[in-house]
Each structure stands twice: as C-alpha cells, then as structure tokens.
LUMKOLGU-577881 format. One record per residue (C-alpha): residue number from 0; x, y, z. Coordinates in steps of 0.1 Angstrom, whole numbers. Example, Ala and Ser with C-alpha at 12.3 -4.5 7.8 and 13.67 -1.06 7.14 Angstrom:
// LUMKOLGU-577881
REC   i     X     Y     Z
REC   0   123   -45    78
REC   1   137   -11    71
// end
This chain:
// LUMKOLGU-577881
REC   i     X     Y     Z
REC   0   185    48  -335
REC   1   190    24  -364
REC   2   187    -2  -337
REC   3   155    12  -329
REC   4   143    11  -368
REC   5   151   -23  -369
REC   6   133   -38  -344
REC   7   102   -16  -351
REC   8   105   -29  -390
REC   9   107   -64  -374
REC  10    75   -60  -352
REC  11    57   -44  -379
REC  12    66   -76  -402
REC  13    59  -103  -372
REC  14    23   -83  -362
REC  15    12   -79  -396
REC  16    14  -117  -407
REC  17     1  -131  -376
REC  18   -22  -105  -359
REC  19   -56  -122  -370
REC  20   -59  -142  -339
REC  21   -50  -117  -315
REC  22   -73   -87  -335
REC  23  -102  -106  -337
REC  24  -104  -143  -321
REC  25  -140  -144  -330
REC  26  -135  -144  -367
REC  27  -140  -178  -385
REC  28  -110  -177  -412
REC  29   -72  -173  -395
REC  30   -61  -163  -432
REC  31   -76  -126  -423
REC  32   -45  -103  -416
REC  33   -54   -72  -400
REC  34   -33   -40  -402
REC  35   -34   -19  -369
REC  36   -55    13  -367
REC  37   -33    29  -341
REC  38     2    18  -331
REC  39    19    28  -300
REC  40    56    24  -288
REC  41    66    16  -249
REC  42   101    12  -237
REC  43   107    -2  -206
REC  44   133    16  -180
REC  45   139    27  -142
REC  46   123    60  -133
REC  47   122    74   -97
REC  48   131    43   -80
REC  49   104    25  -101
REC  50   103     5  -130
REC  51    80    16  -158
REC  52    69    19  -193
REC  53    80    50  -211
REC  54    64    63  -242
REC  55    83    64  -273
REC  56    63    79  -300
REC  57    42   110  -311
REC  58    20   123  -280
REC  59    33   100  -256
REC  60    67   104  -259
REC  61    90   107  -230
REC  62    57   100  -210
REC  63    59    76  -181
REC  64    31    50  -180
REC  65    14    69  -205
REC  66   -28    71  -212
REC  67   -29    51  -247
REC  68   -61    64  -259
REC  69   -78    43  -289
REC  70  -113    45  -310
REC  71  -138    17  -299
REC  72  -133    -9  -328
REC  73   -97     1  -331
REC  74   -71   -29  -345
REC  75   -44   -18  -316
REC  76    -6   -23  -319
REC  77    13   -19  -291
REC  78    56   -22  -297
REC  79    75   -29  -265
REC  80   112   -23  -264
REC  81   130   -38  -236
REC  82   155    -4  -225
REC  83   171   -17  -191
REC  84   176   -52  -193
REC  85   154   -70  -175
REC  86   130   -97  -181
REC  87    94   -81  -192
REC  88    65   -85  -214
REC  89    30   -62  -214
REC  90    -6   -74  -213
REC  91   -42   -61  -216
REC  92   -59   -88  -191
REC  93   -98   -75  -205
REC  94   -89   -82  -242
REC  95   -69  -106  -236
REC  96   -40   -94  -251
REC  97    -6  -101  -242
REC  98    29  -100  -254
REC  99    57  -124  -252
REC 100    87  -120  -228
REC 101   117   -97  -239
REC 102   148  -108  -220
REC 103   178   -82  -230
REC 104   185   -45  -235
REC 105   172   -37  -270
REC 106   148   -65  -272
REC 107   117   -60  -283
REC 108    80   -73  -287
REC 109    44   -63  -296
REC 110     8   -73  -292
REC 111   -23   -69  -312
REC 112   -56   -70  -300
REC 113   -92   -52  -312
REC 114  -106   -29  -283
REC 115  -139   -39  -287
REC 116  -160   -22  -261
REC 117  -153    10  -246
REC 118  -142    19  -209
REC 119  -108    22  -191
REC 120   -84    -7  -190
REC 121   -53   -15  -170
REC 122   -19   -24  -193
REC 123     7   -40  -169
REC 124    37   -61  -171
REC 125    29   -97  -161
REC 126    58  -104  -144
REC 127    58  -111  -104
REC 128    64   -76   -85
REC 129    64   -55  -120
REC 130    33   -40  -116
REC 131    39   -37   -75
REC 132    71   -20   -84
REC 133    54     6  -108
REC 134    48   -12  -144
REC 135    10    -4  -151
REC 136    -8    22  -172
REC 137   -41    28  -185
REC 138   -58    21  -220
REC 139   -90    43  -228
REC 140  -116    31  -253
REC 141  -134    52  -268
REC 142  -153    80  -248
REC 143  -162    61  -216
REC 144  -189    80  -191
REC 145  -173    94  -163
REC 146  -179    71  -131
REC 147  -206    86  -107
REC 148  -183    99   -78
REC 149  -177    74   -49
REC 150  -196    79   -18
REC 151  -169    55     1
REC 152  -152    73    28
REC 153  -114    75    28
REC 154  -104    52    59
REC 155   -67    56    54
REC 156   -52    66    85
REC 157   -28    96    83
REC 158     7    85    93
REC 159    14   118   107
REC 160   -15   115   135
REC 161     6   105   162
REC 162    -8   132   187
REC 163    12   154   211
REC 164    43   142   233
REC 165    33   144   269
REC 166    71   157   275
REC 167    80   163   312
REC 168    45   169   330
REC 169    28   152   358
REC 170     7   123   357
REC 171   -33   134   352
REC 172   -67   119   343
REC 173   -75   118   307
REC 174  -108   112   288
REC 175  -111    94   255
REC 176  -137    94   236
REC 177  -140    66   206
REC 178  -170    60   183
REC 179  -174    25   165
REC 180  -186    25   132
REC 181  -195     3    94
REC 182  -191    23    68
REC 183  -180    18    29
REC 184  -149    25    27
REC 185  -121    27     0
REC 186   -99     0    -6
REC 187   -82    13   -38
REC 188   -93    34   -67
REC 189  -127    19   -78
REC 190  -130   -10   -50
REC 191  -149    -6   -16
REC 192  -152   -27    14
REC 193  -176   -25    43
REC 194  -150   -16    72
REC 195  -155   -13   107
REC 196  -137    15   124
REC 197  -129    33   153
REC 198  -137    70   143
REC 199  -140    63   110
REC 200  -103    55   101
REC 201   -76    24   100
REC 202   -61    20   125
REC 203   -81    39   149
REC 204   -64    71   166
REC 205   -31    69   180
REC 206   -35    71   216
REC 207    -7    88   235
REC 208    -4    91   276
REC 209    21    85   300
REC 210    30    62   326
REC 211     7    70   358
REC 212   -21    83   340
REC 213   -56    75   348
REC 214   -78    73   314
REC 215  -116    71   313
REC 216  -123    55   280
REC 217  -161    62   260
REC 218  -170    35   237
REC 219  -199    47   214
REC 220  -215    24   187
REC 221  -230    42   162
REC 222  -266    41   160
REC 223  -269    27   122
REC 224  -242    -2   134
REC 225  -255   -34   130
REC 226  -230   -53   154
REC 227  -221   -48   186
REC 228  -186   -34   192
REC 229  -159   -33   222
REC 230  -126   -24   226
REC 231   -95   -43   244
REC 232   -62   -22   249
REC 233   -38   -43   256
REC 234   -22   -15   283
REC 235   -48   -20   304
REC 236   -46   -43   336
REC 237   -81   -52   343
REC 238  -109   -79   328
REC 239  -105   -83   288
REC 240   -84   -50   287
REC 241  -115   -33   289
REC 242  -135   -57   267
REC 243  -156   -74   292
REC 244  -172   -39   301
REC 245  -175   -24   269
REC 246  -199   -46   247
REC 247  -217   -19   234
REC 248  -250   -25   213
REC 249  -260     0   183
REC 250  -267    32   197
REC 251  -249    24   232
REC 252  -221    39   253
REC 253  -196    20   277
REC 254  -171    33   301
REC 255  -147    19   321
REC 256  -112    40   336
REC 257   -80    22   341
REC 258   -44    32   351
REC 259   -15    30   328
REC 260    12    11   350
REC 261    36     2   319
REC 262    53    22   295
REC 263    54     6   256
REC 264    37     9   228
REC 265     4   -15   226
REC 266   -21   -22   205
REC 267   -58   -23   208
REC 268   -86   -38   190
REC 269  -123   -47   191
REC 270  -130   -80   211
REC 271  -165   -87   206
REC 272  -174  -125   189
REC 273  -160  -132   164
REC 274  -129  -111   176
REC 275  -110  -121   142
REC 276  -135  -107   119
REC 277  -138   -78   140
REC 278   -99   -71   136
REC 279  -101   -78   100
REC 280  -127   -54    93
REC 281  -107   -26   104
REC 282  -108   -22   140
REC 283   -77   -22   158
REC 284   -51     7   166
REC 285   -23    16   188
REC 286   -17    36   225
REC 287    18    47   233
REC 288    22    50   268
REC 289    49    70   275
REC 290    76    66   304
REC 291    81    90   328
REC 292   102   120   315
REC 293    85   115   274
REC 294   102    97   247
REC 295   133   115   236
REC 296   129   144   208
REC 297   133   130   169
REC 298   126   148   138
REC 299   100   129   126
REC 300    72   107   141
REC 301    55    83   117
REC 302    20    59   129
REC 303    21    26   106
REC 304    -1    -6   110
REC 305    -2   -37    90
REC 306   -35   -53    85
REC 307   -55   -80    63
REC 308   -88   -79    45
REC 309  -104  -115    35
REC 310  -127  -111     7
REC 311  -145  -132   -17
REC 312  -133  -112   -45
REC 313   -95  -114   -59
REC 314   -70   -88   -50
REC 315   -73   -60   -79
REC 316  -112   -67   -83
REC 317  -134   -37   -88
REC 318  -163   -32   -71
REC 319  -176   -39   -35
REC 320  -154   -64   -17
REC 321  -171   -87     3
REC 322  -162  -105    33
REC 323  -147  -142    33
REC 324  -157  -163    62
REC 325  -136  -189    45
REC 326  -107  -171    37
REC 327  -104  -157    75
REC 328  -103  -192    88
REC 329   -80  -205    62
REC 330   -56  -173    72
REC 331   -54  -166    35
REC 332   -62  -127    27
REC 333   -68  -110    -6
REC 334   -56   -78     3
REC 335   -27   -69    27
REC 336   -19   -33    38
REC 337    -2    -1    59
REC 338   -31    21    72
REC 339   -63     8    57
REC 340   -63     7    22
REC 341   -42    -3    -8
REC 342   -24    29   -13
REC 343   -26    48    21
REC 344    12    52    22
REC 345    16    56   -15
REC 346    -9    77   -30
REC 347   -29    92    -1
REC 348    -8   102    24
REC 349    29   111    20
REC 350    59   104    42
REC 351    89   125    39
REC 352   120   133    56
REC 353   151   154    49
REC 354   187   139    50
REC 355   202   146    86
REC 356   171   137   104
REC 357   160   112   130
REC 358   129    91   121
REC 359   109    72   141
REC 360    81    48   132
REC 361    55    35   156
REC 362    49     0   137
REC 363    21   -28   150
REC 364     5   -53   135
REC 365   -35   -53   140
REC 366   -37   -90   122
REC 367   -55  -112   132
REC 368   -34  -135   117
REC 369    -4  -129   101
REC 370    29  -116   116
REC 371    47   -90   100
REC 372    89   -90    92
REC 373    90   -49    89
REC 374   115   -38    68
REC 375   125    -2    52
REC 376   145   -13    20
REC 377   176     8    17
REC 378   180    18    57
REC 379   190     3    88
REC 380   173     8   121
REC 381   193    27   148
REC 382   176    14   174
REC 383   149   -10   176
REC 384   127   -12   208
REC 385   116   -46   205
REC 386    80   -59   212
REC 387    72   -20   218
REC 388    91   -21   255
REC 389   100    10   269
REC 390   117    -3   300
REC 391   145   -24   284
REC 392   172   -10   261
REC 393   167    -7   227
REC 394   186   -31   201
REC 395   213   -16   174
REC 396   218   -20   137
REC 397   191   -40   128
REC 398   177   -46    92
REC 399   144   -65    96
REC 400   124   -68   129
REC 401    97   -96   134
REC 402    65   -85   148
REC 403    33  -106   160
REC 404    -1  -105   154
REC 405   -13   -76   181
REC 406    21   -69   184
REC 407    43   -35   182
REC 408    74   -17   178
REC 409    91    11   177
REC 410   123    20   152
REC 411   145    50   149
REC 412   171    55   121
REC 413   190    88   108
REC 414   180    94    67
REC 415   216    99    55
REC 416   206    98    15
REC 417   179   111    -7
REC 418   156    90   -24
REC 419   125    70   -20
REC 420   128    41     8
REC 421   103    14     3
REC 422    83     4    36
REC 423    75   -38    35
REC 424    69   -65    52
REC 425    99   -92    40
REC 426    75  -117    31
REC 427    80   -97     0
REC 428    52  -119   -19
REC 429    26  -100    -1
REC 430    34   -66   -20
REC 431    17   -82   -47
REC 432   -15   -79   -22
REC 433    -4   -41   -16
REC 434    16   -40     9
REC 435    35   -14     5
REC 436    50    22    16
REC 437    71    50     6
REC 438    91    72    24
REC 439   108    99     5
REC 440   141   113    18
REC 441   148   149     1
REC 442   185   168     4
REC 443   219   170    -8
REC 444   234   132   -21
REC 445   268   124    -3
REC 446   286   104   -26
REC 447   306    89     4
REC 448   277    70    13
REC 449   264    59   -17
REC 450   270    66   -57
REC 451   267    52   -85
REC 452   280    52  -123
REC 453   246    74  -136
REC 454   253    99  -106
REC 455   288   103  -116
REC 456   277   105  -152
REC 457   254   131  -143
REC 458   279   151  -121
REC 459   304   150  -147
REC 460   278   165  -173
REC 461   279   127  -195
// end
C-alpha cells in the first residue's frame, strides 16, 4: 500500500507540473498548468490467460479493462501501475494521448489529456502484440448517441458446423445446393465489408460425403449479385473441378455431377476471373470425402479456415472496408482471420472441450495467397493427416503444421489440462491483423502434467 501511495504521489507531482501541453495542445502558452477534472488508476496484470488492465480506484476497482466514463471537455488523467513486470504503456490515439513505458513491476506512469469530443474511444497498450493479448478498453466521453443498429450480416462460420459423419453406409447419390451471394458483412465491431460468399457464410458450408458417392452440385447465383460466380472443388476429377461448367450469371443456376474418387479433406472455391479476388472476398470452403467405413469417432470436431482481406483501409479502421486490388496483387492483406471475421473464434463462436476428450480440427487455407503455420499454443497434435490425405497414415507428435493456400490438414489431439488454448498461424505477427481463435478446455487440473507457483499457492490457501 505504501508503494502505491508513493507512486501515485509521484505521478501527481509529475503530471500537475507538465500537463499543459498534453491537456490542450492548442493553447498558446505552455506555462498554463491544468489540474485533472477526473483521475483513473489502472494496473497491468494477467487474467484468464490474457494481458489486461485492472481498475484500481473507486467504481472501476477490480474490473478488467473497465469502461472509463468522463464528461465532454473534461481534463482526464490516467495513471498506470505495472503489476506484472512486463513492459507496458497506455494510449488513446484519437486524442493523441500516450504515456511513457513502464519496464518493471511496481513502476508507474501517467497521461493527461482533454476529452474534447463526445464518443467512444479505445485505450490500449501500444506494445506489439499486447492489444491482441487483451490490453484494450473503452473511454466513453459524454453521452454519445447510440449507433444505429447495423444491418450487416454476421458471416462468421460456426466451427461446430461439420455435418453428419457418413458412418459405415454404402455409396449413394447426393444433391448439394449452394447459393453465391454478395452481402454487407460484419468484419468486427464497427466495421463492415462487401463479402462474396457461398450461402452467406465464410467459409462456405462444410460438405461431408463418402468415397464412391455421386454428387450433383447445383450452384445458384443470387439475383442481386453483380458478378458471375462459379465453384471449383479440389475433390473433383473433371474440367476445372466443376468451374468450367458452373459460371453462373446473376439469377442463373448451373449444375454438374461428379463421383468422389479419392478420400481426404479438400478445399473448394469460386474460380471466376479474377479468381484471387473472388477467393479473398470470401468464396471458399471445404469438402470432406470420408473413407470407406467413415472417420474414427472423436469427442469434438471443429471446422476452421484461414482467410485474407485486402482493404484500402488499415486494420482497425471503423466503417466500410473497401477492396484494394493493389494490395491483393502485392499479397499484403490488412486483415487475416479464422472463419470469416476478426473475432469469429474469439467472441462470436465458442470452441469448447473437456479434459480427457479427443479433439479433431478440420483446417484449411482459403487464402488466396499466404500459407499458414497452424499451431495451437499449449498443445501438441497427436495425429496430423498431412495435406488432408486419408490414404496415408497420420504423422504423430507434431507442434506446427504448414498448410499452403488451397490446402488442408486434419489434426487430432487429446486435451489433458484445463485452460484457454489459442489457435494461431505461427507467423505470429499475423495476430496483430486479427488471426487468432480460442479453444477453452474445462475440467480438473492435473498437477503432474502442469503446475505453477500460483496454482500451488491457491491449493495451499496462500
């Protein structure tokens, strides 16, 4: 407590003497000193497996990444105390406010600024990876008007939508009806994009058939589309994987029939020029051709695909994100995601399992350009069916699996310990562009598998 009082006193002395420029950079005289109208104190910490800010004072005490409410025009001081020993800072870019770095546990810093306009603004730690790890919250100035309810469709594909296993049935004739659409979809809170989809989801439906099945595909292009669309199944043996005969203009339906000759996990996508644009806009999915006798039973199955958005606006920009041909050709996406949106597997859909269960992930890369080094932080894949093949034996005990654009893999692992496990592309800077998902495992902790001092203290009552 003495340490906290000491640092708060030091912060106050520093900010009261130096806050004139930060509080109002448009003043003619730097000699004017401003006393804050409202002060908040936050502490950095680790909670629920994330880096966070925790409130230290008054109404925000103990709250994780609390909302900070202030009147419009108020001079605001935010104190930050280092509670975890890592390097941190705090900033509110919209007001040009930022603190210095704090580099040791117990260190402190502060920033002072004037909240010159009403609205909702983000505060965050600007260190690389820290926002993605959870260090951000909301400053609410005045009484901002409620945003009109967005009409954007949530395109995020449910990772549980894996279809019905084929079991031990004989081959049969199936019909697959798909619709290509062009819709305003939600990218993240406050931002949208004109997605091109199969059945209004990104990725499109997970198709599940058996080797030897005969499948008739009917592709209908929505009447309100403005582009021709088609479909190319990598599981098809035939011209263009079906694309040559499914080029459908708006309002048209094109059909073909194929026989599934090879078991495995395969990607499908639109193949209308320019093909890369159609894929980048969301037109991809996967088809699983199960072997004779079907797949072995597991406790949990999930459908996950990695994709890219190429936009004129930078990642994190609110509003409509517009397609950028220049960035597509340069292979430089501003947004990378699992299952269609920035938070599809973080907020929109929950992937959950219990300790002792076996998990299978059907993973593919829609692309169109970047490969993925697929990894689950804190887990090891017991089995990996490389390249999605089901004709070759799986590889055992794999940490990370490389999947090319238009490629797929199947990974299986037993979850032995509770906690949050993060799905990533191990090209980890891509987390900054949105590429992350959570698998939450519940159950009893086994200290012979993993333990920490914090757990030992908790168990002993300290």
